[in-house]
C-alpha positions as CSV (number, residue, x, y, z in Angstrom):
1,M,198.5,2.2,224.1
2,A,199.8,2.6,227.9
3,V,202.5,5.4,228.2
4,G,205.7,4.4,228.0
5,V,209.3,5.7,228.5
6,F,209.6,6.4,225.0
7,D,206.3,8.2,224.7
8,L,207.8,10.5,227.5
9,F,211.1,10.8,225.9
10,S,210.9,11.5,222.2
11,V,212.8,13.3,219.4
12,G,211.2,16.4,218.2
13,I,211.9,20.1,217.3
14,G,211.7,23.4,219.9
15,P,210.5,25.5,221.1
16,S,207.6,23.6,222.6
17,S,206.3,20.3,222.8
18,S,202.5,21.2,223.3
19,H,202.6,24.2,220.9
20,T,204.9,22.8,218.5
21,V,205.4,19.1,218.2
22,G,201.8,18.2,219.1
23,P,200.4,20.7,216.6
24,M,202.4,19.3,214.1
25,R,201.9,15.7,215.0
26,A,198.0,16.7,214.5
27,A,198.5,18.3,211.5
28,A,200.4,15.3,209.8
29,V,197.7,13.1,210.8
30,F,195.3,15.1,209.2
31,A,197.2,15.4,206.1
32,E,197.9,11.5,205.9
33,E,194.0,10.9,206.4
34,L,193.6,13.1,203.3
35,K,195.9,11.0,201.3
36,D,194.6,7.5,202.8
37,S,190.8,8.6,202.4
38,G,191.4,9.3,198.6
39,V,190.1,13.1,199.1
40,L,193.4,14.9,198.6
41,G,193.1,15.5,195.0
42,S,189.8,17.4,195.4
43,V,190.8,19.8,198.2
44,A,190.8,23.4,196.9
45,S,190.6,25.3,200.0
46,L,191.9,24.7,203.8
47,R,191.1,26.5,207.0
48,V,192.9,25.9,210.3
49,D,191.5,27.5,213.4
50,L,193.5,27.6,216.9
51,Y,192.3,28.1,220.3
52,G,192.8,29.1,223.7
53,S,196.7,28.9,224.4
54,L,197.7,27.9,220.9
55,A,196.2,30.9,219.6
56,A,197.3,33.3,222.7
57,T,201.1,32.2,222.4
58,G,201.2,30.3,219.2
59,R,203.4,33.0,217.2
60,G,206.2,32.7,219.9
61,H,205.9,29.1,220.4
62,G,206.0,28.2,216.7
63,T,202.7,26.6,216.7
64,M,201.7,28.3,212.9
65,T,204.9,27.2,211.5
66,A,205.0,23.7,212.9
67,T,201.3,23.3,211.9
68,L,202.3,24.2,208.3
69,L,205.0,21.5,208.2
70,G,202.7,19.0,209.6
71,L,200.2,19.5,207.1
72,E,203.0,19.3,204.4
73,G,203.4,15.9,206.1
74,Y,206.8,16.1,208.2
75,H,206.7,14.5,211.5
76,P,208.6,16.2,214.4
77,E,210.5,13.0,215.4
78,L,212.0,12.8,211.5
79,I,212.2,16.3,210.3
80,L,215.6,17.7,210.5
81,P,216.5,21.5,211.6
82,E,217.7,22.3,207.9
83,E,214.4,20.9,206.4
84,V,212.4,23.2,208.6
85,E,214.2,26.2,207.9
86,E,214.1,25.4,203.8
87,R,210.4,24.6,203.9
88,L,209.5,27.4,206.1
89,A,211.5,29.9,203.8
90,A,209.6,28.3,200.7
91,I,206.0,28.7,202.0
92,A,207.1,32.3,203.2
93,E,208.3,33.2,200.0
94,T,205.8,31.6,197.6
95,G,202.7,31.8,200.1
96,V,202.0,28.3,198.5
97,L,201.7,25.3,201.0
98,N,202.3,21.8,199.7
99,L,199.4,19.7,201.2
100,A,200.6,16.2,202.1
101,G,203.6,16.5,200.0
102,A,206.4,15.5,201.8
103,S,206.4,12.0,201.1
104,G,205.3,12.3,197.4
105,E,202.6,14.2,195.3
106,G,200.8,16.6,197.2
107,V,198.5,19.5,196.4
108,E,199.6,23.1,196.4
109,L,197.3,25.7,198.1
110,P,197.7,29.2,198.7
111,Y,198.3,29.1,202.3
112,A,200.5,30.8,205.0
113,V,200.8,31.8,208.6
114,E,198.5,34.8,208.3
115,D,195.8,32.7,206.8
116,M,195.2,30.9,210.2
117,V,192.2,32.0,212.3
118,L,193.1,32.5,215.9
119,H,190.7,32.5,218.8
120,P,192.7,33.3,222.0
121,L,189.9,33.8,224.3
122,T,187.8,30.7,223.3
123,V,188.6,27.5,225.1
124,L,187.1,24.2,223.7
125,P,185.8,22.0,226.5
126,R,188.3,19.3,226.5
127,H,191.5,21.3,226.6
128,T,192.9,24.7,226.3
129,N,195.2,23.9,223.4
130,G,192.7,22.9,220.6
131,M,193.0,23.3,216.9
132,K,190.5,22.4,214.1
133,F,191.2,21.4,210.4
134,V,188.6,21.6,207.6
135,V,189.2,21.1,203.7
136,S,186.9,21.8,200.9
137,D,186.4,21.4,197.3
138,A,186.1,23.9,194.8
139,E,182.4,24.0,195.3
140,G,182.8,24.6,198.9
141,N,181.8,21.4,199.9
142,V,183.4,20.1,203.1
143,L,185.5,17.3,202.3
144,R,187.0,16.2,205.9
145,E,187.3,17.9,209.2
146,A,188.8,17.2,212.4
147,T,189.7,18.7,215.8
148,F,192.6,17.8,218.0
149,F,193.8,18.7,221.3
150,S,197.7,19.0,222.0
151,V,197.6,17.7,225.9
152,G,201.3,18.3,226.6
153,G,204.7,16.6,226.1
154,G,203.7,16.4,222.0
155,F,200.8,13.9,223.1
156,I,197.5,14.7,220.9
157,V,193.9,13.5,221.2
158,R,191.2,14.0,218.7
159,E,188.2,15.4,219.5
160,G,185.2,12.5,219.9
161,E,187.9,9.7,220.6
162,E,188.6,10.7,224.1
163,N,186.8,7.9,225.7
164,T,188.1,5.5,222.9
165,A,191.7,6.4,223.7
166,R,190.7,6.0,227.5
167,V,189.6,2.5,226.9
168,E,192.5,1.7,224.6
169,L,194.7,2.9,227.3
170,E,193.1,0.8,230.0
171,E,193.1,-2.2,228.0
172,S,196.7,-1.8,226.8
173,K,197.9,-1.3,230.7
174,A,195.9,-4.3,231.9
175,E,198.3,-6.2,229.2
176,L,201.4,-5.0,231.1
177,P,203.0,-7.6,233.3
178,L,203.3,-5.2,236.3
179,P,201.0,-2.0,235.6
180,F,200.8,0.8,238.0
181,R,198.8,4.2,238.0
182,T,200.0,5.4,241.3
183,A,203.2,5.7,243.4
184,A,201.7,3.4,246.0
185,E,200.8,0.6,243.5
186,L,204.4,1.0,242.0
187,L,206.2,0.7,245.5
188,G,203.9,-2.2,245.9
189,R,205.2,-3.9,242.8
190,C,208.8,-3.3,244.0
191,A,208.1,-4.8,247.4
192,S,206.3,-7.7,246.2
193,K,209.0,-8.6,243.5
194,G,212.1,-7.3,245.2
195,L,213.0,-4.9,242.6
196,G,213.8,-1.2,242.1
197,I,211.7,1.4,240.2
198,S,213.8,1.0,237.0
199,D,213.5,-2.8,236.9
200,I,209.7,-2.6,237.3
201,M,209.4,0.1,234.3
202,L,212.0,-2.2,232.2
203,I,209.6,-5.2,232.7
204,N,206.5,-3.4,231.5
205,E,208.5,-2.1,228.2
206,R,209.6,-5.3,227.6
207,A,206.1,-6.1,226.6
208,S,206.3,-4.3,223.3
209,R,210.0,-4.3,222.7
210,S,213.2,-6.4,223.5
211,E,215.5,-5.5,226.0
212,E,218.3,-4.8,223.8
213,E,215.8,-2.4,221.6
214,I,214.8,-0.8,225.1
215,R,218.6,-0.2,225.6
216,E,219.5,1.0,222.1
217,G,216.2,3.4,222.2
218,L,217.0,5.0,225.5
219,L,221.0,5.1,224.5
220,H,219.9,7.2,221.3
221,I,217.6,9.3,223.6
222,W,220.7,10.3,225.5
223,S,223.0,10.7,222.4
224,V,220.3,13.3,221.2
225,M,220.4,15.2,224.2
226,E,224.3,15.3,224.1
227,A,224.0,16.3,220.4
228,C,221.6,19.1,221.5
229,V,224.2,20.3,223.8
230,E,226.9,20.4,221.4
231,T,225.1,22.1,218.9
232,S,223.8,24.9,221.0
233,L,227.7,25.3,222.2
234,K,228.7,26.1,219.1
235,R,225.8,28.9,218.6
236,E,226.5,32.6,219.5
237,G,224.3,35.4,219.2
238,V,220.9,36.3,220.2
239,L,217.9,34.2,220.0
240,P,215.0,34.5,217.6
241,G,211.7,36.3,218.4
242,G,212.3,39.8,219.2
243,L,213.4,39.5,222.8
244,R,217.0,39.7,221.9
245,V,218.1,37.1,224.7
246,R,221.6,36.6,224.2
247,R,222.8,33.0,224.2
248,R,225.1,32.3,227.3
249,A,226.0,28.8,227.0
250,P,229.1,29.3,224.7
251,D,230.5,32.1,226.9
252,W,230.1,29.8,230.1
253,L,231.8,27.0,228.3
254,E,234.9,29.0,227.7
255,R,234.9,30.2,231.2
256,L,234.6,26.9,232.7
257,L,237.2,25.3,230.6
258,K,239.7,28.1,231.8
259,E,238.8,27.4,235.4
260,D,238.1,23.7,235.3
261,K,240.5,22.8,232.9
262,D,240.1,19.2,233.7
263,R,236.4,19.1,233.9
264,N,236.7,17.2,237.0
265,D,236.8,19.4,240.0
266,P,233.9,18.9,242.2
267,K,233.3,22.4,243.2
268,Y,232.1,23.4,239.6
269,W,229.3,20.9,239.4
270,Q,226.9,23.2,239.9
271,E,228.1,25.3,236.9
272,W,228.3,22.6,234.4
273,V,224.8,21.4,235.5
274,N,223.6,25.2,234.6
275,L,225.5,25.1,231.6
276,I,224.0,22.0,230.3
277,A,220.4,22.8,231.0
278,L,221.0,26.3,229.5
279,A,222.2,25.2,226.4
280,V,219.7,22.7,225.7
281,N,216.9,25.3,226.6
282,E,218.7,27.6,224.2
283,E,218.8,25.3,221.5
284,N,215.2,24.7,222.1
285,A,214.2,28.4,221.8
286,S,215.8,28.8,218.4
287,G,213.5,25.6,217.3
288,G,216.7,23.2,217.3
289,R,216.2,19.5,217.9
290,V,215.7,18.2,221.3
291,V,214.1,15.6,223.6
292,T,210.6,16.2,225.1
293,A,211.6,15.2,228.5
294,P,208.8,15.1,229.2
295,T,207.8,18.6,227.4
296,N,210.2,20.8,225.3
297,G,210.1,23.9,228.0
298,A,211.4,21.6,230.4
299,A,213.9,19.8,228.3
300,G,217.1,20.7,229.9
301,I,216.4,19.5,233.4
302,I,216.9,15.7,232.8
303,P,220.0,16.0,230.5
304,A,221.5,18.3,233.2
305,V,221.0,15.9,236.1
306,L,221.7,12.8,234.1
307,Y,225.1,14.7,233.2
308,Y,225.7,15.1,236.8
309,A,225.0,11.3,237.5
310,L,227.6,10.5,235.1
311,N,230.3,12.9,236.1
312,Y,229.8,13.5,239.8
313,A,227.8,10.4,241.3
314,P,230.1,8.2,243.6
315,G,232.5,5.7,241.7
316,M,231.7,7.4,238.4
317,D,235.3,8.2,237.9
318,Q,236.2,4.6,237.6
319,A,233.2,3.4,235.6
320,T,233.5,1.7,232.3
321,Q,231.6,2.6,229.3
322,A,229.2,-0.2,230.0
323,D,228.7,1.1,233.6
324,R,227.7,4.5,232.0
325,D,225.5,3.0,229.8
326,D,223.9,1.1,232.5
327,V,223.5,4.4,234.4
328,V,221.8,6.0,231.3
329,V,219.2,3.2,230.9
330,R,218.4,2.7,234.6
331,F,217.9,6.8,235.1
332,L,215.7,7.2,232.1
333,L,213.6,4.1,233.1
334,A,213.3,5.4,236.8
335,A,212.4,9.0,235.5
336,G,210.1,7.5,232.8
337,A,208.3,5.7,235.8
338,V,207.6,8.5,237.6
339,G,206.4,10.7,234.3
340,V,203.8,7.9,234.1
341,L,202.2,8.9,237.5
342,Y,202.1,12.7,236.3
343,K,200.4,11.4,232.9
344,E,198.2,9.3,234.8
345,Q,197.0,11.2,237.4
346,A,197.7,15.0,236.6
347,S,199.1,16.7,233.8
348,I,202.5,17.9,232.0
349,S,200.8,20.8,230.0
350,G,201.8,24.0,231.1
351,A,198.5,25.6,229.5
352,E,196.4,22.9,231.6
353,V,198.3,23.3,235.1
354,G,201.0,26.0,234.6
355,C,204.7,25.5,234.7
356,Q,204.3,23.3,237.8
357,G,203.3,20.5,235.1
358,E,206.3,20.7,233.0
359,V,209.4,21.9,235.2
360,G,208.0,20.6,238.2
361,S,207.3,17.1,236.7
362,A,210.7,17.3,234.9
363,S,212.5,18.1,238.2
364,S,210.4,15.2,240.0
365,M,211.5,12.6,237.2
366,A,215.0,13.8,237.5
367,A,215.3,13.3,241.0
368,A,214.1,9.8,240.9
369,G,216.2,9.1,238.2
370,L,219.2,10.3,240.2
371,A,218.2,8.6,243.4
372,E,217.7,5.4,241.3
373,V,221.4,5.2,239.9
374,M,222.9,6.4,243.4
375,G,221.6,3.4,245.0
376,G,218.5,4.7,246.4
377,S,215.9,2.1,247.7
378,P,212.4,2.5,246.1
379,A,211.1,4.4,249.0
380,Q,213.9,6.7,248.7
381,V,213.5,7.1,245.0
382,E,210.0,8.1,245.4
383,N,210.8,10.4,248.2
384,A,213.0,12.1,245.7
385,A,210.3,12.8,243.4
386,E,208.0,14.1,246.1
387,I,210.5,16.5,247.3
388,A,211.2,18.1,244.0
389,M,207.6,18.4,243.0
390,E,206.6,19.8,246.4
391,H,208.8,22.6,246.0
392,N,207.7,23.4,242.8
393,L,203.7,23.6,243.4
394,G,202.4,26.6,242.3
395,L,204.9,27.3,239.7
396,T,203.1,29.6,236.8
397,C,203.8,29.5,233.1
398,D,204.1,33.1,232.2
399,P,206.5,33.6,229.0
400,I,207.3,36.8,228.1
401,G,206.3,37.7,224.3
402,G,205.0,34.3,224.4
403,L,208.3,32.9,223.8
404,V,209.9,29.9,225.5
405,Q,213.0,32.1,226.9
406,I,212.1,34.0,229.7
407,P,211.8,32.8,232.5
408,C,211.9,29.3,231.0
409,I,215.8,28.9,230.1
410,E,216.9,29.8,233.6
411,R,214.1,28.1,235.2
412,N,215.4,24.6,233.6
413,A,218.9,25.0,235.5
414,I,217.3,26.0,238.8
415,A,214.9,22.9,238.5
416,A,217.8,20.5,237.8
417,A,219.5,22.0,241.1
418,K,216.4,21.5,243.0
419,A,216.3,17.7,241.4
420,I,220.0,16.9,242.7
421,N,219.2,18.3,246.2
422,A,216.3,16.4,246.3
423,A,217.7,13.4,245.5
424,K,220.6,13.8,248.0
425,M,218.1,14.7,250.7
426,A,215.9,11.6,250.1
427,L,219.3,9.5,250.3
428,W,220.3,10.9,253.7
429,G,217.0,9.4,254.8
430,D,215.4,5.9,255.1
431,G,212.6,6.4,252.8
432,T,210.1,7.3,255.2
433,H,208.4,10.7,254.9
434,R,204.8,12.4,255.7
435,V,204.0,13.6,252.2
436,S,203.7,10.9,249.8
437,L,204.2,11.3,246.0
438,D,200.6,10.5,245.2
439,E,199.7,13.4,247.5
440,V,201.7,15.8,245.8
441,I,200.9,14.7,242.5
442,V,197.0,15.4,243.2
443,T,197.8,18.8,244.7
444,M,199.6,20.0,241.7
445,R,196.7,19.0,239.8
446,E,194.3,20.6,241.9
447,T,196.5,23.7,242.3
448,G,196.6,23.8,238.4
449,K,192.8,23.6,238.4
450,D,192.7,26.7,240.8
451,M,195.2,28.6,238.8
452,S,194.2,31.7,236.9
453,H,194.3,31.1,233.0
454,K,196.5,34.2,232.9
455,Y,199.1,32.1,234.4
456,K,198.8,29.0,231.9
457,E,200.9,29.8,229.0
458,T,198.7,32.5,227.6
459,A,201.2,35.5,228.1
460,M,198.4,37.4,230.0
461,G,199.6,37.6,233.2
462,G,203.0,37.7,235.5
463,L,206.2,38.4,233.9
464,A,204.6,38.4,230.4
465,V,202.6,41.7,231.3
466,N,205.0,43.2,234.0
467,V,208.4,43.2,231.8
468,V,208.5,45.6,228.8
469,E,209.5,43.2,225.8
470,C,211.8,45.3,224.2
């Protein structure tokens, strides 16, 4: 299927879309296939191999535990945080995995995190985030095996089906009323139809959903983002994982409420934006419920900038609830359109192109969304997205301890401010600019190819090796 807004914004659990959400989805798909093919009852043993970045930073990113949950049949968009804690505690205590058991009868196997086989220095040809599942019967005969790649943002691809998936993608895109692969094509659609970027995206989304379903779905996405912030602001203490990173969002909220009692003093806009970004990513780092936007590691940027749009954009102090809902929908549609460009032409996987593909893409998407709802022309929206990515080029992914905490949490707040500034700069221009968004996206892709693997979510370079963990 063509990439749509609900692919880029999906509900899942932290701390990583490529290392947690994707592996859980892949494992759940494999578990369902065991049940559907009728071989589940004959399974006596299980082997899971993790390759490349999944193995190198899998512990800190929750890859192993997410894979266990997926093998039990749980899906990231449906499982609740309390279910995560309950099942993982049971597996850790008993050492028993209930293969494909989430929806009914499963097969209990002695299997836990320590049974997974890690290959941190082995990268499979398709992508650095590779994982292989093999099940055998009591005599050791292989019943079924499959290799998957988690390619960023929770998206997964099965080995051997890459070409089929590519053909299906092109066919589904051809069925869209106004397909586009590049920013130039998107701007051309806007010019020929006299429409904005969010309008083009809405027309394409209507190929698979009614307009009412699209609006309801996007407003639900925003409600999950808001709930993520609210949950995070009630938590205190330190984040899990051993770095003892202190949660700052609750203390920041307390201070902000004292200094900005009515929550509408414009001089505090950046403090509120910082707060939203930190809160989301602290919740993500603790394995909470978040929205991939377009990844978990960059999940705080779009909600923080959308918060700015709803509270500080001109005219919002007089806006009705219907007006505010319209802002949410148009913001996410425009941001989603730009996200499609990154998925089509480059990557949103930190393990493939570094953090420029995660935080950079999210900042670019957020800038586009903000410029759109602040009245920008299609050319100004494209310019805003270009500015934001241009100044995230070369951003490395070097998480300390393989945890999505340092520098990831603060990086979201910094990138949110970049997005707001990029939108403001674009809106002060007339849309003409020297560097196109397409050129920046291609540059990001090529920069990612040239970047050393040490700086692509392996925890083998940068801050990950130059900062003492404890």
